[in-house]
C-alpha positions as CSV (number, residue, x, y, z in Angstrom):
1,X,17.7,30.4,32.5
2,X,14.2,31.7,31.4
3,X,11.1,30.3,31.8
4,X,9.3,28.8,29.0
5,X,5.8,30.6,28.2
6,X,2.6,27.6,28.3
7,X,2.5,29.1,24.6
8,X,5.9,28.9,23.5
9,X,6.5,26.1,20.1
10,X,9.3,24.5,18.9
11,X,11.3,25.0,15.8
12,X,9.7,25.6,12.4
13,X,8.0,23.6,9.9
14,X,6.1,21.1,11.3
15,X,6.6,21.4,15.4
16,X,6.3,24.8,14.8
17,X,2.8,24.2,16.2
18,X,3.1,22.3,18.6
19,X,3.6,23.4,22.5
20,X,7.0,23.1,24.4
21,X,5.3,21.2,27.0
22,X,3.9,18.5,24.6
23,X,7.0,17.5,23.0
24,X,8.3,14.8,25.3
25,X,5.3,13.2,25.4
26,X,5.2,13.3,21.3
27,X,7.9,12.0,20.6
28,X,7.6,8.6,23.1
29,X,3.7,8.9,21.1
30,X,6.0,8.6,18.0
31,X,8.5,6.3,19.5
32,X,5.6,3.6,20.7
33,X,3.6,3.5,17.6
34,X,6.2,3.7,14.8
35,X,7.9,0.8,16.2
36,X,8.2,-2.4,13.6
37,X,6.2,-4.5,15.8
38,X,3.4,-1.5,16.3
39,X,3.1,-0.5,12.5
40,X,2.4,-4.4,11.5
41,X,-0.2,-5.1,14.3
42,X,-2.2,-1.7,13.5
43,X,-1.7,-3.1,9.7
44,X,-2.9,-6.9,10.3
45,X,-5.9,-6.1,13.0
46,X,-7.6,-3.8,10.8
47,X,-9.0,-7.0,9.4
48,X,-11.3,-7.2,12.9
49,X,-10.5,-8.8,15.9
50,X,-8.2,-11.6,16.2
51,X,-6.6,-14.0,18.5
52,X,-3.0,-14.2,19.6
53,X,-2.4,-17.2,18.2
54,X,-3.0,-15.2,14.4
55,X,-1.6,-12.7,14.9
56,X,1.8,-14.3,15.9
57,X,0.8,-15.9,12.5
58,X,0.9,-13.7,10.9
59,X,4.0,-11.5,11.3
60,X,6.7,-13.4,10.9
61,X,9.8,-13.0,13.4
62,X,7.8,-11.4,16.4
63,X,8.4,-13.5,19.6
64,X,5.6,-14.2,22.0
65,X,6.9,-11.5,24.3
66,X,7.3,-9.1,21.8
67,X,4.0,-9.9,20.7
68,X,3.1,-9.4,24.9
69,X,5.0,-6.5,25.5
70,X,3.7,-4.5,22.3
71,X,-0.1,-5.2,22.4
72,X,-0.2,-4.3,26.1
73,X,1.7,-0.8,25.1
74,X,-1.0,-0.8,22.0
75,X,-3.9,-0.6,24.7
76,X,-2.3,1.8,27.1
77,X,-2.5,4.2,24.2
78,X,-6.1,3.1,24.0
79,X,-5.4,1.8,20.2
80,X,-6.4,-2.0,20.5
81,X,-8.5,-3.0,23.0
82,X,-8.6,-7.2,24.4
83,X,-11.3,-9.1,24.8
84,X,-11.1,-11.9,26.4
85,X,-14.4,-14.5,26.6
86,X,-15.8,-16.0,29.6
87,X,-14.6,-19.5,28.0
88,X,-13.0,-22.6,29.2
89,X,-10.3,-22.6,27.7
90,X,-10.1,-19.1,27.4
91,X,-10.3,-17.3,24.5
92,X,-9.2,-13.6,23.8
93,X,-9.5,-11.2,20.7
94,X,-7.7,-8.3,19.7
95,X,-9.4,-5.5,17.7
96,X,-8.4,-1.7,16.5
97,X,-9.9,1.0,18.9
98,X,-11.5,4.1,16.5
99,X,-8.2,5.9,17.7
100,X,-6.2,3.0,16.3
101,X,-8.2,2.6,13.0
102,X,-7.5,6.1,12.6
103,X,-3.7,5.4,12.2
104,X,-4.3,2.6,9.1
105,X,-4.1,4.3,6.5
106,X,-0.8,6.4,7.1
107,X,0.8,2.5,8.8
108,X,-0.3,0.6,5.4
109,X,1.0,4.0,3.3
110,X,4.4,3.1,5.3
111,X,4.6,-0.4,4.9
112,X,4.0,-0.3,1.3
113,X,6.8,2.4,0.8
114,X,9.6,0.4,2.4
115,X,8.5,-2.9,0.0
116,X,8.5,-0.7,-2.7
117,X,11.7,1.1,-1.9
118,X,13.3,-2.4,-0.4
119,X,15.3,-2.9,-3.5
120,X,16.9,0.8,-3.4
121,X,17.0,1.1,0.0
122,X,19.4,-2.0,0.5
123,X,21.7,-0.5,-2.3
124,X,22.1,2.4,-0.4
125,X,22.8,0.3,2.6
126,X,25.3,-2.1,1.2
127,X,27.1,1.1,-0.6
128,X,27.0,2.8,2.4
129,X,28.4,0.1,4.3
130,X,31.4,-0.2,1.4
131,X,32.6,3.0,1.8
132,X,33.0,2.9,5.2
133,X,35.3,-0.5,5.0
134,X,37.3,1.1,2.2
135,X,38.0,3.9,5.5
């Protein structure tokens, strides 16, 4: 087995400039920011600070567990800030960090693309499922 040079890169195209030792972490980062709940949270938080219940209302279908988990992960990566106010009852607000705001345009473009192409993608999936069922 040969040793990998620290300056060695992977593949061609967009991966060509990425050192081999960075690829696993980059895939993990893409998995995290590319999951459906992270994308929607980043899009929603652009409007400014929001409380947990406001986030839950604005993202239909997200469970409390997934909202809490996703917020925690985005916070760990430095994409979301959590600010707790010393009040009774406690008030917590979430905002995008500058790093998170840097993703906003990308995220909203991706969401818009999915919405714009919804019908065509659905039709393609239904056609593929029907073909698979026929054998």
